[in-house]
N, C-alpha and C positions, 0 to 999 in steps of 0.2 A: 397516584398514577404519574409517571414521569412523563416528559415531552416525546410526542410520538415521532418515530423515525421510520423511513422506508429505504431499503437497500435495492440498489440498481445492480442487475446481473445475478442470477439465482444460482450460482455455482458453490463450489466449497467455500471459497472465502466469504460468501454472504452467510454461510451457516456459522463459520467462525466469528464473523463480526456481529451477528446477531446475538450469540451467546455473550460476547464482550460487552456489547451495547446494553443488554439485559443486566449483567451484573453491575454496570455503571450507573443504572437508574433509568435508561431510556426505556420507553414502551415502543417494542418493535412491532409495528403494525403489519409488516410483511416485506415482500419483495416485489420488483417489477422485471421483466425480461422480455425482450423482442422475439423470442422463440414462442410462437403460438401454442406448440405442443406442451408447454409449461403451464400455460394459463389455468388458473383454477386448481392447479395440483398443489400438493405440499412438498417443496423441496427438502430432502432429507427426511421426508416423512412427517414434517411438523412445521416447516416455514411456508405460510401461505404466499402463492404467487398470485398478485392481484391483477394482472394483465400486463400489456405492454409498457414502454415508457410513457406513452401518452396517459396512461391512467394516473400519472403524477398531478395532472389537472384536477383530478377528483378529491386529492388529499392535500389541499393547500396549506393546511395546518401542520404538516408534517416535514421534519428536516429530511435531508437526503444524503446518502453515503453511496459512493460508487464502488462496486466490489468486483470488478474485473481484475483478473490476476496480473495482467501486464500493463505497465504504465502507458504505452501508445493506445491501447485499447480504453483505458480509462480516459485519456485525453479526447478521444472521439466521441465517447458517451457524455463527457462534460460538455461538449459543444451542444449536442442535442438536449440534455437536461436545462441548460441554461436558456435555450431557445423556448423550451415549454414552461420553465418554471422559474426563470430569472437566477442570477448568480449568488443570491444572498441566501439560499435555503440550505446551504451545506452543513451538516453536523460533522463533528469530531468525536471518534469513538477512542477512548482511552481506558482500557482494562483497569479495574481498581487496583490491580497489583502493581502498576506502573506509576511511579513517582516522577513528576515533570517538575525539576526545581525551578525557582524564580528566575534564574538566569537563562532558561532555556525556553524556546517558542516552538509551537507546533500549529502548522497551518491548517486552515479549514478543509474539511473533506478527508482529512487523514486518519488512518487506522492504526493504533498501537496495540498489538495483542499481548496476551499475558507473559510477564517476565522480561519485557523490554526494559532496557536501562539506558538512562540519560544522565550524565554525570554533571557537567557545567559547560555553560555557554554553547549549548547544542542548538542549531537552528534547523528545524524541519519544515519543508514547504508544504504546498498544497497537494492533496491526493497522494500523500506518500503511504505506503503499506509497509509496516514492520511487523513481520511475523514473529511467533514467539520466541523469546530469548535472544533478541538482537541487542547488541551492546554498543552504544555510541558514546565515545569519550571527549574529553574536552576540546571545545572549539570546532567540532565537526560541523560541517554544512552539507545538508541533504536537500536537493532541489526538488522542484515539482514533479509528481508522477514516477518517482522512484519506486522501486520494490526491492525490498530487504528481505530475503528468505530466512527461515528459521535458523538461529544460531550464528548469523552474520556478526562479525566483529570489525569495528572500525578503530583505528589507533586515533591519537589526537591530530587535530587540524587536517582531517581528510576531507576533501571536497568531491562529492557526488553529483554529476551533471544530470541535467533533466532527462527523465525517462530511462535512467540506466537501470539494469536488472542484475542484482548480485545473488548467486546461487546460494543454496543451503550450506552452512557452516563455511563459507568463504571468509577470508581474513584479509584486511588492507593495512599496511604499514602506515605509521604515523607520517602526515604531510604529503600523502600520495593523492593525485587527482583521478577520479574515475569519470571518464568522458561521457558526454551527453549521448544517449541512445546505445550505450555499450553493454555488453553482457560479460560478466565474471562467472566462470563455471563453479559448480558444486564442489566444495572442499578446496578450492583454490587459494593460494597465497600471493597477493599482489604486493611487491616491493618497488615498483616503479609506475609512473604514469600510464593510464590505460587510454589510448587515443579514442575520440569520438567514433562511434559506430562500430568499434572493433569488438570481437569475441576473443577472449583469453581464458585459459584454463591451465592447470597444473600447478605444481610446487617446485620452484617458483612459478608463478603464472606467465605465459607467453602467448604470443598471437597465434590462433589456429589456423591452418591452411584452408583455403577454400574447400569445401565438401566435408571437413571433419564435423564429427558429431560431438557436442559437449553435454554431459550430464548436468541437469540443474536442479 
């Protein structure tokens, strides 16, 4: 039996993380979620929902991973989890298909799903989510609570600020900075710095006007 783990927020990312964690040797005990309608149910038909976040107090032997899809939501949940369970209980889930070279680091609470690639000198912060087939090349820095959707590719020496969200199959040119709390739309190609808090999309990516809709 592997080390037990509990997932916080019983949505689609929790299902994906549960599969990756099980493949990596964790024992997935279930999920917790603050929606009472989920309590006692099976998320996806197979992942037990053990109760609300308060239920973590009943599973003090288990590590915790936060599975909300957006970084700001993960940050809010982390405050609650740490008030209940302390800051030292986070697990890190790395699918066994993912090689983490010795020159790379992955922060606690992060999730690296199947096919993620780290080449050299990559730094991944806390509570980062890398969806399938993300590619991080030399000297990239991905800060806390970032979400990299499936197929995201970062050139070398890219900096991704805290809480940024990069949509599916987007790409970032080498040396470019992605600002804190910013959003890069699905399929976008970013060739210059994206300011904090902005939403950009397109090829090449540009700032969206207020009221525009970006596919992510």
